[in-house]
N, C-alpha and C positions, 0 to 999 in steps of 0.2 A: 720156717720162720725166723728171721733176723732177731737176734738177742739185742736188744736196745740198750744201748749204753748211758749210764748216767750223765746227763749234759752238766751237772755241778762239776765233777771229775774234769770233763773236756776244758771248763773253764778256766779251772784252778791251774792245769798243766798248761794252756795258754798262756794264761798270765806270768807263770813262772818260766815260760820259754821268751816272751817278749823282754822280761827282767835280764834272764841270761844273754840275749841276743844286744840288750842295751850293755851290758858290761865288755861283751866282746866287741862292739863297735868302739866304746870309750878305750879298750885297752889298744884297739888298732890305731887310735889316734898317735900315741907314741912311737909307733913304728918309721924310720927313716924316712925321709922324701926318696922318690926315685932317680939314679944316676943316669941309666942308661935304658930303661925302658918306659914307655909313656904312662902306664897305670902305676907302677910301682907295688910293694910288696904289701900295703895297704888293702889294695883293691879286693883282693878275694875275701879275706874275714870281714869287712864292710859291707859286700854286698851280699855274703851269707847271712851278715846278721839281719840286713834290710829283708833278704826273701824270707827269715824265720820270723820276724816280727810281722810281714803282712799275713804270712800263713796262718798265724797264730790269732791275728785278728778275723780273719776269714772263720777260724774255727769257732771263736766267740760268737761271732755274727749266726751262724749256723747252728749253735748250741742255744742261744737265747729262746728262739720259739718251743724248744720241748722242755723248758723249765717247768712249766703248769700242766704239762701233760703227763711226764715221766711216772712212772710208780716204780717203786723198787720192791723188789720178790727176795725177801729174807732168807727164805729156804732153797734159794734156787741151787742146784746142785753144777759145780763147775768141773769143767774136765783139766783145769790146772791144779797143779798141787803147788802150793806156795812154798819155796826153800830160800827163804831168807838167809841162810848160811852158806849159801853157794853167791849171792849177790856179794855178800863180805867177803867170800875166799877170792872170788874174782878180781874185786876191788883191790884188795891186799897183793893178789899177783900183778896186778897193772902197776902199782906204787914200787913194786919188786923192780918189775921191768925197767921202770923209767929210771929207779936207782941204778942198776947195773949199767944202763945207758949213760947216765950222768955222771958215773964214777970211772967208767972205761974199762970195766970189769972184762965187757964183751962186747963185739961191734954188733952193728944192726942185725945182720943177716942170723948168726947163732942163737941171739937171745930172743930175736923175733920168732924164730921156728921153736923153740923151747918153750915161750910164751904162748905161743896158740896151740902148739900140742897138748899142752897144760890143761889150756881152758877147754880144748876139745875133750881130754880125757874126763874133767869134772864135769862138765855137761850133760856127757852121757850117760851117767850115774856109774862110772870108773868102769867103762865095757872095755876090757882089753881086746878084744876081737876088733874093735873099729877104730883102735890104734894107727895101724897101717895107713888108714883111710885120713884120721887127720895128720899126722906126719907127712903124706906126701901133699894134701893140699896146703899145709904150712909152708912147706919148701916152696912150692909153686907161688904162694901169694905172697910169702916175703920177699923171694928172690924177684918175683916179677914188679912190686912195690920198688925193691932197692933200685933195679934199673928203669924204671919208669921215672922215679925222684931223678937218680942221680946223671942218667943218660938225656931223657926228655926233658925234664924242668930244670934241670941244674941245679938242685938243691943237696949238697952235701948232709949226708944222714952218717950218723955216729958209726 
């Protein structure tokens, strides 16, 4: 039997995503007009914002019929352990990663490898046996993304 999700949570999430997509769309209006390409740099964020808003509306429409029939189970045991300090730590690591790139202390590849390896370390309950896997994954992901953005999309990374 599949666990039923609270439709109120879905609706709140969808409304938040609609506001976020409106913010992204509004922010992309300030991007400069295209010079050489037909769509310009604003097309991707505007398109993604429209898709996010559309999917959020679909989520609201899907959750509405279940508002009256949903019954919450207060004593339900969950397999998920809440780890709010981990969320704060990962947010702080992200801010530090952005600051390192912005200040020019490290370039994208070494900073990205350190960032992704650190996140993998903390998300696996600081298990040192998994560190080589996360390091290899981080190297492949960061170097792959670097070459994808710089050689295919022609976007300069710090």
